[in-house]
N, C-alpha and C positions, 0 to 999 in steps of 0.2 A: 826462480834458481837458490835463493837464500834457503826458501823453504825446505828442498830437498838436501841441501848440503847441511843444515841444522838435524834433519831427520836421519842423515846418515851417521852423524857425530853420536844424537842420539844413541843410536843402535849397537855403536861401539862401544858406549861409556857404560856403566856401571849402573847409572839409574835406569836403563833399560832393564837390566838384572831384576833390580829392586821392584821396577813396575811388575815385571812377568812374574815374580816371587808371589806379588801382593795378590795378582789377579790368580794364582794358584790358590793361593789360603781364600781367597776370597769365594771362589767357585765351591771349594771344598768345605766352606763353614756352614753352609745349607744343610748338606750332607750329614756332616756332625751333630746338628741343631735336630735332625730326624731322627738321630740315632737315640734321641732322648725317649723315644715312642717305641723302639726295637723290643722284644720280645723272645723268650726261647721258643722254637717250633722244630718240626720234622725230626733229623737223627740225633738233635739236642738229647734228646728226653731218652733215647735208647743207650746211648754212650754212656749217657750220665746217673743213669738211676742207682747205680752200685755205689757210686761213690757220695751221691745226695743221703742215702740210704747211711752210709756209714756218719757222715757230718750230723745228719739229724740225731744219730745216736750218740755221739761222741764230742761232737763242737771242736773235734781236734783236726787241723788241717794236715799233720805229717800222717796220721791215721788216714784221711781222707786220700792222698797222694799213695801210699801206700796201696790203698784197694784201688788205685786206678794202675797202678802197677801190676799189680795182680789180674785185673781185668785185660790186661794188654796182653800178659803173658797167656791167658786163656784164649783171648782172640788169636795170638800167633800160633796155637793149637789148632784151634776149631773154624778160624773164618778168614784172617787177613794176615800179612806179614810186614804192615807197616808199623813199625814197633815203638815208633817215635810218634807219627799221625795218633794213632790210637789212644796213646798214654794221654796226651794233649787234650784230645776229644773227651777222653774220661775227666779233664779237669774245667769242664766249663765251668767260667766264672758263676753262671745262673744256680750253679747248685748250691752255692754257698751263700748267695744273695739274689733270690728272683728279680729285683729291681736295679741289677746293675748291668744291664744288657746294654746300655748305653758305650761302654767300655769296649764293645766289640770293634765298632764303625772305627774308634780313635786307634786300637792298635792295627788294626788289617789296614787302613790307610796310612797311617804312619810309618808302618813296616815296609809296605810295598811301593809307596812314592819313595820313601827314604833310599830303599835298596837298588830302585831302578834308577833314581836321580844318581847316586853314586858311582854304578857300573858304566852308564851311559856317559859320565862327565869322565871317568876314568879312560875309556876306552879313546874317548874323543881327543883327550888333551896327553896322554901316556902313548897312544898306539898311532893316533892319526896326526900328531900336533898340533892339535888346535889351541888357541888361548883359552884361559882357564875363563873368564869373563863370559866370553862368546860361548862355552862348553854350557856354563850355566844357564844361561839364559834360553839355548837351543832346549836344554832339559826341562826347563821351568815350564815351557812352551808346549814341548811333549806331554808333559802331565797333566797339564791343563786340559788339551783335547781328550788324551784319552781316559778322563774319568768323566767328562760330558757324554763320551760315546762306549764307554766300558759295557761289554755283552750282556754281561748279567747282574746287574747292581747289587741285588739283594743277596746273589749264591756269592759274591764277590767282597762284599763292604759289611752287610748285617748279620747274616746267618753263620753263628760261630763253628758248627761242626765242619760246614763246608768249605769257609775260608780259611779255616785251619789247614785242612788238609792240604789246599791246593796254594792259595794265596799266601800263607803265611810261610809255607815250605818251599816255594819258589822265592821269596823275599830272604829268607835264609840262605838259598843257593846263590841269589846278586850278590850276596855279601860276601858267600865263600870265593866265587869267581872271581871278584875283585880284589880278594885280598891275595889268591893265588896268582893271578895275572900281577898283582903289584909286586909280590915277591921276586919276579923275574925282571922287573923294570926299576926299582927301587935303586938307588946309590947306594946305599951301607948295607953290608952283608947282616947288621943286627938288626935291623928294620925287615930286611927279607925273612931272616930268621923268625922273627916273631910273626909276620903276616904267614909265613908257612905254618906256625904252629896253631894261630888263630884257625886257618883254613881246614887244619888237621882235625881241629875237635867239632866244626860245624860240618865236615863232611860226612863224619859221624852220624849226625843229626839228620842232615839231607836224606842220606841213604836210607832212613826208617820211615821217609815219607812216599807221596806218590810215584807211581812210577813214568807218568811224565816228565817229571822233575828230573827224576834218577836217570831216565834215559838219554834226557840233553845234558845232563851233567858227567856223566861215562861221556860221550862225545867230544863235549870242548875239554875236560880234563886230560882227554888222551890226545886231544889236538896241543896243548898247553906243554905235554912232556914231550911229545915230537918236535915243536918250535924249541923248548930250552936243549935238547939233545942236539938240533943242529945250528942252533943260533947263541946260546945262552947255557954252554956245556958246564960252567963253573957251579953253575944254579940248578942243574936239573934234579937234582934232589928235594928241591923247595916244589918243583912241580908232581914228582914220581909220590913224594909220603903222600900227599893229599889225594892222589888218584888210589893207590893201594887200598888206602883207609875205607874210601868212599867206595872203591870194588869190593873190598869185603861184605861191608856193609850191606851193598845191593843185592851180594848174595845171600846175606841170612835173611834179606827181605822177600827175595823171589822165590826163596826155597823154603819158606816155611810152612810147615805140615798143614797149616789152617788154608793156605794157597788151594793146594789141591783137594782137600775137602771141599771147599767152596764151589772147585770147579766142577767136582762130580755131580753136586747137587743144584748147580746155577742153571736156569733155564736157555739164558743168552747165548748163541751161538756166535764167535768170531772168526773172522776168517783166519787162512793158513797165514804162515810167516810172509812168504813171497805175497800174496796177494795184498795183503795188508801193508806193507811197504808199497807196492805201486799203487797203492787206492792213497795212501798218505802224499804220493807227490803230488796226485790229482786234487784232492783236496786243499793243498797248499794253495794251488792256485785258484781255486775256487772261493775259499775265505780271503785271500788278497783283495779279492776283488770286491767280496761284501765288507769288510773293516775299511774299504776306502769312503766314506761318505764323504759329503762335501766340505765338512768342517776339518775332516785328515786332509783333503787336498788343497784347501786354502792354505793350511798350516804348510804343507808341503812345499807348495810354491813359494811362501813367505819366507822358508828358510833357505829356498838355492843361491840367492845370491849370498847371503851369509855365510852359508859353508863354501860357497865357490869362495869368498873372500879369504875365509880362516886357513882353506885347505892349499892355496896357493903361495900364502905366507908359510906352510908347513916346510918342517925339511925333511920330513919322511918321502921314498921313493914312491912309492904306491904301482908297484910294479906288476900284481897281478890279479887286476878289477875283477875279470873273470873267474878267476879261483875263488876269491872272496866272495861273489853273488852264490855262484855255486854251493860254497860251504854254508852260508847264510840260510838259502833255500832249503839244503838238506836237514840244517839244524831244526828250522820250521817243521819239516816235513816228519821229522821223527817223534815230534812231540803229538802228532796226531795217531801215531802206530799203536802206542798200548789198548786205545780203546778199540780202536778197530780189531786187534787182534786178540782181544779180552770178551766185546760183547758185540763185535761187528757193525758200529757205528761210530759216527761222529757228532757233533752238536750239543754235548755235553755242558750245558752252560757255565757249570763250576769250574770245567778243564778249560773251556775256550778262552774265558777272562786273561788266565797266565799265557796262553799262546798269543792272543790278542797283543799283549804287551811288550812279548819277545819280539814278534812281527813289527810294532812300530819302533823298536831300538833297532831292528835289521834294517829296515827301511831306512833310516834316517844316517847310519851308519856307512851302510852300503853306498847311499847317494854321495854321502861325503867320500868315501873312499873314488869313487867314478871321477867327482869333480877333481878330485886331489890327481887323479891320472892325468885327465886332461888338461889340466892347468901345469902339468910339469913336464909336460913331453916340450921337446925341443923344437920340434917341427911339427905343428898339426897338420896332417895330412887329410882330415875328416873337416869337411867344409862344414856341416852340421856342429860339429863339436866347437871349431873355432868360431863358428856365428854365434852359437848359445855362449861363448865366453866373454866375446865382445858385448853381447847383450846385458850379460848379468854384470858385467863392469860398469856399463854406462847408464842403466836402468834400476840399478841391484836395490837403491834405497827406496825407491818410489814404487817399484813392486812390492818389497818387502812390506812396507809401512800400508800401501792399498791392499794386499790381500790380509795383512792384520785388522786393518778395519773393518772390512767386510766380513770377516770371519767372526770378529765382534756383535757385528750385527745382525749376522744368521744366527748366532747362538742367542743374541736377545729377544730379537723379532719373529722367532721361529711361529708358526703357526698353533702345530702343535706343542702345548706348553708340557707334554712329557717326553720329548724328542730326545732334550738333552738332562742330563740327572740332576744340576744344581737348580736349573728350571722348575723341573717336576716336582724337587724336595720342596721348594718354597712355596708353588702351588697347594700342596698336600697340607702344608701348614696354615697356608692364608685361609685354604677353603674348610679348614676345620677337621679334613680327613683323617689326619693322622692324632688329633687328641682324641676324636671318637674312638676311632681303632685303639686306642691305648685305655681308654675307659673300660671299653668292651673287654680287650683281653684281663684289665683288673680283674673285673666281674667273671670273668671264669675262672682265673686262678683262685678267686676265693670261694668257688664252687671246688674247685679240685682240693684245697687244703682244709676245706669244712670236714671232719671226721663222720659226723653224722650222715653225709651223702655217699652212698655207696655206689650208686649207678648214675654217676654225671650225666646230664643233660644241658649244652650250653647251645646258647643262642647264636645263631649265624651272625657274622660281621655284616654290621650295616655300612659300614665304611672301611674303606683299606688305602692308604697311600699307594700310588701307582709303581714304585718301588717295591713295596711287599709284595713280591708276586710270589710268594710260597703258597704251594698247595695245603687247603685247610682240611680239619679234619671231615670226615664222612658221616652220613647219616647211619650208617651200618658200623655196627660197634664192633665188628670183626675185621674192619681195616687196619692195616697195619701201623698206620699214626694213629689212629684211635687206642689201640691197644699197647702202643707204646707209650702215652700219655697215661693209659688207665694204669699200668704197672710200675710208672714213676710214681705215681701219687696213690697207690695201693687201694684202687677202685675195684668193683665188680668189672663196671663195663664205663666207657665213654662214649658218647653222640653228640651228634648237632641236630639241636630241634628245638623244639620250644619248652623253656624251664617252667614251669607251672606250680612250682610249690611253695612253701613259705618261705623257699631262702631267696626266690627272684626278685624280693623288693628290697634285699639288703644293700 
């Protein structure tokens, strides 16, 4: 009994938070170290070509940024309306220093992890009444598990173009949502005004990003306006202002001439609005099952006793669990709608990364709300709910510790070492796959930058880390990726094959 009492005290203290944070950092270190072997790829070349040319000619960062904005405006007229994402994609760091691709995972993990942590902790503490230490512990564990089972590690961590368009913009949206919600909950009007001002600036930026994040933003900002109108009327302006600027930016985005021109030539056919919305609700259920592997289930079970304890001690009322659940389901579903409407499909990995994280946040918060609802009822008529409460109170610490230990065992001892990202990254480095891949990538770059080579032929990769699952160049020099690399380095052609000139021995 004393062992479990110590376990309960441990889970309630700051040491548990530090240990969870340490586990999170430890799990992220292999992912960041693997970033040492990261390189440019795919759309990085197409979006970065003009900026790279200006940088090579002038060496001026200001001139390069100006070119990125001009390219952004050209895209707005001819291709797509995402007026912030396109600018940032043009400013790929590797345009200025090819060997600096290692900063991409640092930026993407740093922004997404911190924004998810801040948002989740804010909602748990300020809206659900959880204690700060407990909220920090919960979010550290959620982030640990998320980064082990992230849908598409390469597209969400290492690929600059794809992660900028989705992960970076979703990170800014999470910060924006935290600020806007915070302006309604903070005690002082001065702080509320500062939060509103920062949220307003971010709203213009987020509105210039992908439409998956934008649709989510429109829905939740509208909810905050409605909440402020009925519950915080003296602060309704703090919610209205970011909502209006976000909506204005969203309209600028979707009404871009480039969207219309792209739609006229794009071969992909999406569903009607009604069918896309209906399929969104269906796909939410499908992906909800898909995104609950054993590691996530074990974490959810481990968090149940903690959430029961924190929500029972909360002073909130938890009056509308069904509405909260339905609202969360609708928000997740809305994130599937843009791709269903535009291209008639789901499962775009770079999109799924941000939906997956939003889903995990929703699972934790909705679970907390339901537990708060049951723990605050004066007379529990539901025998199952009453039994659950008694069980969690009597065996909570044992259940949490057992599930967390089992979670760690599954993580470390899994048979397929590529199942979880950190283990996969360690494996790739330990086996030398990452080093070999990087050496061969640098050999390609040497060929690309050799001005004497006009028709570049590069050898296929003999090794590649499992997390670097991007599509490589083709043997057909007319392939769109080959053409992108050729234009970037001003070659007549680029293709994959056997390089047999005097440059092969360099």
